[in-house]
LUMDO-118876 format. One record per atom (N, C-alpha, C): x, y, z; residue in three letters; residue number from 1. Coordinates in steps of 0.2 Angstrom, whole numbers, plus 2048, in hexadecimal, padded with zeros to 3 digits. Layout:
BEGIN
<x X&y Y&z Z&r ALA&k NUM>
...
END
This chain:
BEGIN
<x 5E5&y 57F&z DB6&r MET&k 1>
<x 5DF&y 57C&z DBA&r MET&k 1>
<x 5E2&y 576&z DBE&r MET&k 1>
<x 5E1&y 576&z DC4&r ASN&k 2>
<x 5E4&y 571&z DC8&r ASN&k 2>
<x 5DE&y 56F&z DCD&r ASN&k 2>
<x 5D9&y 56B&z DCB&r ASP&k 3>
<x 5D4&y 569&z DD0&r ASP&k 3>
<x 5D2&y 562&z DCF&r ASP&k 3>
<x 5CE&y 55F&z DD3&r ALA&k 4>
<x 5CC&y 558&z DD3&r ALA&k 4>
<x 5C9&y 556&z DCC&r ALA&k 4>
<x 5C5&y 55A&z DC9&r VAL&k 5>
<x 5C2&y 559&z DC3&r VAL&k 5>
<x 5C7&y 558&z DBD&r VAL&k 5>
<x 5CB&y 55D&z DBD&r ALA&k 6>
<x 5D1&y 55D&z DB8&r ALA&k 6>
<x 5D5&y 556&z DB9&r ALA&k 6>
<x 5D7&y 555&z DBF&r ASN&k 7>
<x 5DA&y 54E&z DC0&r ASN&k 7>
<x 5D7&y 548&z DBE&r ASN&k 7>
<x 5D0&y 548&z DBF&r LEU&k 8>
<x 5CC&y 542&z DBD&r LEU&k 8>
<x 5CB&y 542&z DB6&r LEU&k 8>
<x 5CA&y 548&z DB3&r LEU&k 9>
<x 5C9&y 548&z DAB&r LEU&k 9>
<x 5D0&y 545&z DA8&r LEU&k 9>
<x 5D5&y 547&z DAB&r GLY&k 10>
<x 5DC&y 544&z DA8&r GLY&k 10>
<x 5DC&y 53C&z DA9&r GLY&k 10>
<x 5DA&y 53A&z DAF&r LEU&k 11>
<x 5D9&y 533&z DB0&r LEU&k 11>
<x 5D5&y 52F&z DAB&r LEU&k 11>
<x 5CF&y 532&z DAA&r CYS&k 12>
<x 5CA&y 530&z DA5&r CYS&k 12>
<x 5CD&y 52F&z D9E&r CYS&k 12>
<x 5D1&y 534&z D9C&r ARG&k 13>
<x 5D4&y 534&z D96&r ARG&k 13>
<x 5D9&y 52F&z D95&r ARG&k 13>
<x 5DD&y 52E&z D9A&r ARG&k 14>
<x 5E2&y 528&z D9A&r ARG&k 14>
<x 5DF&y 522&z D9A&r ARG&k 14>
<x 5D9&y 521&z D9D&r ALA&k 15>
<x 5D6&y 51A&z D9E&r ALA&k 15>
<x 5D1&y 519&z D98&r ALA&k 15>
<x 5D1&y 51E&z D93&r GLY&k 16>
<x 5CC&y 51D&z D8E&r GLY&k 16>
<x 5C5&y 51D&z D8F&r GLY&k 16>
<x 5C3&y 521&z D94&r LYS&k 17>
<x 5BC&y 521&z D97&r LYS&k 17>
<x 5B9&y 527&z D96&r LYS&k 17>
<x 5BB&y 52B&z D91&r VAL&k 18>
<x 5B8&y 532&z D8F&r VAL&k 18>
<x 5B7&y 532&z D88&r VAL&k 18>
<x 5B1&y 535&z D86&r ILE&k 19>
<x 5AF&y 537&z D7F&r ILE&k 19>
<x 5AF&y 53E&z D7F&r ILE&k 19>
<x 5B1&y 541&z D7A&r SER&k 20>
<x 5B1&y 549&z D79&r SER&k 20>
<x 5AF&y 54B&z D72&r SER&k 20>
<x 5AD&y 551&z D72&r GLY&k 21>
<x 5AA&y 553&z D6B&r GLY&k 21>
<x 5A3&y 553&z D6B&r GLY&k 21>
<x 5A0&y 557&z D67&r GLU&k 22>
<x 598&y 557&z D67&r GLU&k 22>
<x 596&y 551&z D64&r GLU&k 22>
<x 598&y 54F&z D5E&r THR&k 23>
<x 596&y 54A&z D5A&r THR&k 23>
<x 597&y 543&z D5E&r THR&k 23>
<x 59D&y 542&z D60&r ALA&k 24>
<x 59E&y 53C&z D64&r ALA&k 24>
<x 59A&y 53B&z D6A&r ALA&k 24>
<x 599&y 541&z D6E&r VAL&k 25>
<x 595&y 540&z D74&r VAL&k 25>
<x 58D&y 53F&z D72&r VAL&k 25>
<x 58B&y 542&z D6C&r GLN&k 26>
<x 584&y 540&z D6A&r GLN&k 26>
<x 583&y 539&z D68&r GLN&k 26>
<x 588&y 536&z D65&r ASN&k 27>
<x 588&y 52F&z D63&r ASN&k 27>
<x 588&y 52B&z D69&r ASN&k 27>
<x 58C&y 52D&z D6E&r ALA&k 28>
<x 58D&y 529&z D75&r ALA&k 28>
<x 586&y 529&z D78&r ALA&k 28>
<x 582&y 52F&z D78&r PHE&k 29>
<x 57B&y 52F&z D7B&r PHE&k 29>
<x 577&y 52A&z D77&r PHE&k 29>
<x 578&y 529&z D71&r LEU&k 30>
<x 573&y 524&z D6D&r LEU&k 30>
<x 575&y 51D&z D6F&r LEU&k 30>
<x 57B&y 51C&z D71&r LYS&k 31>
<x 57D&y 515&z D73&r LYS&k 31>
<x 57C&y 514&z D7B&r LYS&k 31>
<x 57A&y 519&z D7E&r ASN&k 32>
<x 579&y 519&z D85&r ASN&k 32>
<x 57F&y 517&z D89&r ASN&k 32>
<x 585&y 51A&z D88&r GLU&k 33>
<x 58B&y 519&z D8B&r GLU&k 33>
<x 58D&y 51E&z D90&r GLU&k 33>
<x 58A&y 524&z D90&r ILE&k 34>
<x 58C&y 529&z D94&r ILE&k 34>
<x 58A&y 529&z D9B&r ILE&k 34>
<x 58E&y 52A&z DA0&r LYS&k 35>
<x 58D&y 52A&z DA7&r LYS&k 35>
<x 58D&y 531&z DAA&r LYS&k 35>
<x 590&y 536&z DA7&r LEU&k 36>
<x 591&y 53D&z DA9&r LEU&k 36>
<x 592&y 541&z DA3&r LEU&k 36>
<x 58F&y 547&z DA3&r LEU&k 37>
<x 590&y 54C&z D9D&r LEU&k 37>
<x 593&y 552&z DA0&r LEU&k 37>
<x 598&y 554&z D9D&r ILE&k 38>
<x 59C&y 55B&z D9F&r ILE&k 38>
<x 59B&y 55F&z D99&r ILE&k 38>
<x 598&y 565&z D9A&r LEU&k 39>
<x 598&y 56A&z D94&r LEU&k 39>
<x 59D&y 570&z D96&r LEU&k 39>
<x 59F&y 573&z D91&r ALA&k 40>
<x 5A4&y 579&z D92&r ALA&k 40>
<x 59F&y 57F&z D94&r ALA&k 40>
<x 5A2&y 583&z D98&r SER&k 41>
<x 59E&y 589&z D9A&r SER&k 41>
<x 59D&y 58E&z D94&r SER&k 41>
<x 5A1&y 58E&z D8F&r ASP&k 42>
<x 5A0&y 592&z D8A&r ASP&k 42>
<x 59D&y 58F&z D83&r ASP&k 42>
<x 59A&y 589&z D85&r ALA&k 43>
<x 596&y 586&z D7F&r ALA&k 43>
<x 590&y 58A&z D7D&r ALA&k 43>
<x 58F&y 58A&z D77&r SER&k 44>
<x 589&y 58E&z D74&r SER&k 44>
<x 583&y 58C&z D77&r SER&k 44>
<x 57E&y 591&z D77&r LYS&k 45>
<x 577&y 590&z D7A&r LYS&k 45>
<x 574&y 58A&z D77&r LYS&k 45>
<x 575&y 589&z D71&r ARG&k 46>
<x 572&y 583&z D6D&r ARG&k 46>
<x 575&y 57D&z D6F&r ARG&k 46>
<x 57B&y 57C&z D70&r SER&k 47>
<x 57F&y 576&z D72&r SER&k 47>
<x 57D&y 575&z D79&r SER&k 47>
<x 57C&y 57A&z D7E&r GLN&k 48>
<x 57A&y 579&z D85&r GLN&k 48>
<x 573&y 576&z D85&r GLN&k 48>
<x 56F&y 578&z D81&r GLU&k 49>
<x 568&y 576&z D81&r GLU&k 49>
<x 567&y 56F&z D7F&r GLU&k 49>
<x 56B&y 56D&z D79&r LYS&k 50>
<x 56B&y 567&z D76&r LYS&k 50>
<x 56E&y 562&z D7B&r LYS&k 50>
<x 573&y 563&z D7E&r PHE&k 51>
<x 576&y 55E&z D82&r PHE&k 51>
<x 573&y 55D&z D89&r PHE&k 51>
<x 570&y 563&z D8C&r MET&k 52>
<x 56D&y 562&z D92&r MET&k 52>
<x 566&y 55E&z D91&r MET&k 52>
<x 563&y 55F&z D8B&r GLN&k 53>
<x 55D&y 55B&z D89&r GLN&k 53>
<x 55F&y 553&z D89&r GLN&k 53>
<x 564&y 552&z D85&r LEU&k 54>
<x 566&y 54B&z D85&r LEU&k 54>
<x 568&y 548&z D8B&r LEU&k 54>
<x 56B&y 54C&z D90&r ALA&k 55>
<x 56D&y 549&z D96&r ALA&k 55>
<x 567&y 548&z D9A&r ALA&k 55>
<x 562&y 54C&z D9A&r LYS&k 56>
<x 55C&y 54C&z D9E&r LYS&k 56>
<x 558&y 546&z D9B&r LYS&k 56>
<x 557&y 545&z D94&r GLU&k 57>
<x 554&y 53F&z D91&r GLU&k 57>
<x 557&y 538&z D93&r GLU&k 57>
<x 55D&y 538&z D94&r ASN&k 58>
<x 561&y 532&z D96&r ASN&k 58>
<x 563&y 531&z D9D&r ASN&k 58>
<x 560&y 536&z DA1&r SER&k 59>
<x 562&y 536&z DA9&r SER&k 59>
<x 569&y 536&z DAA&r SER&k 59>
<x 56D&y 53A&z DA7&r VAL&k 60>
<x 574&y 53B&z DA8&r VAL&k 60>
<x 575&y 541&z DAB&r VAL&k 60>
<x 579&y 541&z DB1&r PRO&k 61>
<x 57B&y 547&z DB4&r PRO&k 61>
<x 57F&y 54C&z DAF&r PRO&k 61>
<x 57E&y 552&z DB0&r ALA&k 62>
<x 582&y 557&z DAB&r ALA&k 62>
<x 584&y 55D&z DAF&r ALA&k 62>
<x 58B&y 55F&z DAE&r PHE&k 63>
<x 58E&y 564&z DB1&r PHE&k 63>
<x 591&y 569&z DAC&r PHE&k 63>
<x 591&y 56F&z DAE&r CYS&k 64>
<x 595&y 574&z DAA&r CYS&k 64>
<x 59C&y 575&z DAD&r CYS&k 64>
<x 5A1&y 575&z DA9&r TYR&k 65>
<x 5A8&y 575&z DAC&r TYR&k 65>
<x 5AD&y 578&z DA7&r TYR&k 65>
<x 5B0&y 57D&z DA9&r SER&k 66>
<x 5B6&y 580&z DA6&r SER&k 66>
<x 5B4&y 583&z D9F&r SER&k 66>
<x 5B9&y 584&z D9B&r SER&k 67>
<x 5B7&y 587&z D94&r SER&k 67>
<x 5B9&y 581&z D8F&r SER&k 67>
<x 5B7&y 582&z D88&r LYS&k 68>
<x 5B8&y 57D&z D83&r LYS&k 68>
<x 5C0&y 57C&z D82&r LYS&k 68>
<x 5C4&y 582&z D83&r ASN&k 69>
<x 5CB&y 581&z D82&r ASN&k 69>
<x 5CE&y 57D&z D88&r ASN&k 69>
<x 5CC&y 57E&z D8E&r GLU&k 70>
<x 5CE&y 57B&z D94&r GLU&k 70>
<x 5CC&y 573&z D94&r GLU&k 70>
<x 5C6&y 572&z D92&r LEU&k 71>
<x 5C4&y 56B&z D91&r LEU&k 71>
<x 5C8&y 567&z D8C&r LEU&k 71>
<x 5C9&y 56A&z D86&r GLY&k 72>
<x 5CD&y 567&z D81&r GLY&k 72>
<x 5D5&y 566&z D84&r GLY&k 72>
<x 5D7&y 56B&z D87&r PHE&k 73>
<x 5DE&y 56B&z D8A&r PHE&k 73>
<x 5DF&y 565&z D8F&r PHE&k 73>
<x 5DA&y 564&z D93&r LEU&k 74>
<x 5DA&y 55F&z D98&r LEU&k 74>
<x 5DA&y 558&z D95&r LEU&k 74>
<x 5D7&y 557&z D8F&r LEU&k 75>
<x 5D6&y 551&z D8B&r LEU&k 75>
<x 5DC&y 550&z D86&r LEU&k 75>
<x 5E0&y 555&z D85&r GLY&k 76>
<x 5E5&y 555&z D80&r GLY&k 76>
<x 5E2&y 555&z D79&r GLY&k 76>
<x 5DD&y 559&z D78&r LYS&k 77>
<x 5DA&y 55A&z D72&r LYS&k 77>
<x 5D8&y 561&z D70&r LYS&k 77>
<x 5D5&y 562&z D6B&r ALA&k 78>
<x 5D3&y 569&z D69&r ALA&k 78>
<x 5CD&y 56B&z D6E&r ALA&k 78>
<x 5CB&y 571&z D6D&r PRO&k 79>
<x 5C5&y 573&z D72&r PRO&k 79>
<x 5BF&y 56F&z D71&r PRO&k 79>
<x 5BC&y 56D&z D77&r ARG&k 80>
<x 5B7&y 569&z D77&r ARG&k 80>
<x 5B1&y 56C&z D7B&r ARG&k 80>
<x 5AB&y 56B&z D78&r THR&k 81>
<x 5A5&y 56E&z D7B&r THR&k 81>
<x 5A2&y 569&z D80&r THR&k 81>
<x 5A2&y 563&z D7E&r ALA&k 82>
<x 59F&y 55E&z D82&r ALA&k 82>
<x 5A4&y 558&z D83&r ALA&k 82>
<x 5A3&y 555&z D89&r VAL&k 83>
<x 5A8&y 550&z D8B&r VAL&k 83>
<x 5A3&y 54B&z D8F&r VAL&k 83>
<x 5A4&y 545&z D8E&r ALA&k 84>
<x 5A0&y 540&z D91&r ALA&k 84>
<x 5A4&y 53A&z D94&r ALA&k 84>
<x 5A3&y 539&z D9A&r ILE&k 85>
<x 5A6&y 533&z D9E&r ILE&k 85>
<x 5A2&y 52D&z D9D&r ILE&k 85>
<x 5A5&y 528&z D9B&r ILE&k 86>
<x 5A2&y 521&z D9A&r ILE&k 86>
<x 5A3&y 51C&z DA0&r ILE&k 86>
<x 5A7&y 51E&z DA5&r ASP&k 87>
<x 5A8&y 519&z DAA&r ASP&k 87>
<x 5A4&y 51B&z DB0&r ASP&k 87>
<x 5A0&y 517&z DB3&r GLU&k 88>
<x 59C&y 519&z DB9&r GLU&k 88>
<x 5A0&y 51B&z DBF&r GLU&k 88>
<x 5A5&y 518&z DC1&r GLN&k 89>
<x 5A9&y 51A&z DC7&r GLN&k 89>
<x 5AD&y 521&z DC6&r GLN&k 89>
<x 5AF&y 522&z DC0&r LEU&k 90>
<x 5B3&y 528&z DBE&r LEU&k 90>
<x 5AE&y 52E&z DBE&r LEU&k 90>
<x 5A8&y 52C&z DBB&r ALA&k 91>
<x 5A2&y 531&z DBB&r ALA&k 91>
<x 5A0&y 533&z DC2&r ALA&k 91>
<x 5A0&y 52E&z DC6&r ARG&k 92>
<x 59E&y 530&z DCD&r ARG&k 92>
<x 5A3&y 534&z DD1&r ARG&k 92>
<x 5A9&y 533&z DCF&r GLY&k 93>
<x 5AF&y 537&z DD2&r GLY&k 93>
<x 5AE&y 53E&z DD0&r GLY&k 93>
<x 5AD&y 53F&z DCA&r ILE&k 94>
<x 5AD&y 546&z DC7&r ILE&k 94>
<x 5A7&y 549&z DCA&r ILE&k 94>
<x 5A1&y 546&z DC9&r ALA&k 95>
<x 59B&y 549&z DCC&r ALA&k 95>
<x 59C&y 54B&z DD3&r ALA&k 95>
<x 59F&y 546&z DD7&r GLY&k 96>
<x 5A0&y 548&z DDE&r GLY&k 96>
<x 5A4&y 54E&z DDF&r GLY&k 96>
<x 5AA&y 54F&z DDC&r ALA&k 97>
<x 5AE&y 554&z DDC&r ALA&k 97>
<x 5AA&y 55B&z DDB&r ALA&k 97>
<x 5A6&y 55A&z DD5&r MET&k 98>
<x 5A2&y 560&z DD3&r MET&k 98>
<x 59D&y 562&z DD9&r MET&k 98>
<x 59A&y 55D&z DDB&r GLU&k 99>
<x 594&y 55E&z DE0&r GLU&k 99>
<x 597&y 561&z DE7&r GLU&k 99>
<x 59D&y 55F&z DE9&r ARG&k 100>
<x 5A1&y 561&z DEF&r ARG&k 100>
<x 5A3&y 568&z DEE&r ARG&k 100>
<x 5A3&y 56B&z DE8&r GLY&k 101>
<x 5A5&y 571&z DE7&r GLY&k 101>
<x 5AD&y 572&z DE7&r GLY&k 101>
<x 5B0&y 56D&z DE5&r GLU&k 102>
<x 5B7&y 56D&z DE4&r GLU&k 102>
<x 5BA&y 571&z DDE&r GLU&k 102>
<x 5B5&y 573&z DDA&r VAL&k 103>
<x 5B6&y 577&z DD3&r VAL&k 103>
<x 5B1&y 57C&z DD3&r VAL&k 103>
<x 5B3&y 581&z DCF&r ASP&k 104>
<x 5AE&y 586&z DCD&r ASP&k 104>
<x 5AA&y 584&z DC7&r ASP&k 104>
<x 5A3&y 583&z DC8&r LEU&k 105>
<x 59F&y 581&z DC3&r LEU&k 105>
<x 59B&y 587&z DC0&r LEU&k 105>
<x 599&y 586&z DBA&r CYS&k 106>
<x 595&y 58B&z DB7&r CYS&k 106>
<x 58E&y 589&z DB6&r CYS&k 106>
<x 58A&y 58E&z DB5&r THR&k 107>
<x 583&y 58C&z DB5&r THR&k 107>
<x 580&y 58E&z DAE&r THR&k 107>
<x 57B&y 58B&z DAB&r PHE&k 108>
<x 578&y 58D&z DA5&r PHE&k 108>
<x 572&y 591&z DA6&r PHE&k 108>
END
C-alpha cells in the first residue's frame, strides 16, 4: 500500500496523534478527542454501526479504508478495526486525500 493516506497514517503514528483499537477509540469519543475516524473495510456489521453512530453523534467525519490487517500494519500493531486521528491538521490532510480519490475507499 503506497498512497497518501498510508503515508499520513504513518506520520500520525510517529507524531503520537493516532488512537487505535475499538476500546481506545470508544474512550476517545467519550473525551471528545477525535477529529477523524477510519474504519476497516472488513469490520463487523455491529462495529460499523456502533462507530458510525458515535461519529454521527459527535460530528466526526468517518471513512472506511483498507482491511483490519493493513490498518494494523500501517500503525505497527496487531489488526485494528477502528483508528482515530486526534490532530485537526492531520485529520484534514487524510480526509482531503480520501475525498480527492487518492485511495480506494469502501462503503458500508
